C-alpha positions as CSV (number, residue, x, y, z in Angstrom):
1,M,227.8,101.1,7.3
2,P,225.9,99.6,10.3
3,A,228.2,96.6,10.3
4,A,231.4,98.8,10.7
5,A,229.8,100.9,13.5
6,A,228.7,97.5,15.2
7,G,232.5,96.4,14.8
8,L,233.8,99.5,16.3
9,F,231.2,99.2,19.4
10,I,232.4,95.5,19.8
11,I,236.1,96.5,20.1
12,D,235.4,99.3,22.3
13,F,233.3,97.1,24.5
14,I,236.1,94.5,24.5
15,F,238.9,96.8,25.4
16,R,237.1,99.1,27.8
17,P,238.2,96.9,30.8
18,F,241.6,97.1,29.9
19,A,241.7,100.9,29.8
20,K,242.1,101.1,33.5
21,I,245.5,99.2,33.4
22,F,246.7,101.4,30.5
23,E,245.8,104.8,32.2
24,K,249.1,104.7,33.7
25,W,250.9,104.5,30.4
26,P,249.1,106.9,28.3
27,L,251.8,106.7,25.4
28,V,251.2,103.0,25.2
29,M,247.5,103.5,25.1
30,L,247.7,106.0,22.3
31,L,250.0,103.6,20.0
32,M,247.5,100.8,20.9
33,V,244.5,102.9,19.5
34,L,246.5,104.1,16.3
35,L,247.4,100.5,15.7
36,L,244.0,99.3,16.1
37,Y,242.4,101.9,14.1
38,G,245.1,101.8,11.6
39,I,244.2,98.2,10.9
40,I,240.6,98.8,10.6
41,G,241.5,101.9,8.2
42,Y,243.6,99.7,6.2
43,I,241.0,96.9,5.7
44,V,238.3,99.6,4.8
45,V,240.4,101.2,2.1
46,K,241.7,97.9,0.8
47,S,238.0,96.5,0.4
48,V,237.2,99.9,-1.3
49,Y,240.0,100.5,-3.6
50,F,240.9,96.8,-4.3
51,S,237.8,95.2,-4.7
52,P,237.9,91.7,-6.4
53,D,235.7,93.0,-9.4
54,Q,238.5,95.3,-10.4
55,Q,240.3,94.2,-13.5
56,K,244.2,93.8,-13.1
57,P,246.5,94.6,-16.1
58,Y,248.8,91.6,-17.1
């Protein structure tokens, strides 16, 4: 859990300087945030539900 929080903090720290640019285009900023957190959510869900230890039926 601390690793996920550190990752989100790093992402926030990296993208903060660019936030001033996107204040002029709030819809673009919203789409970027949704895309970014959607990718993070997909990785988390994939790692939880599709672990390598899970047996695949063949």
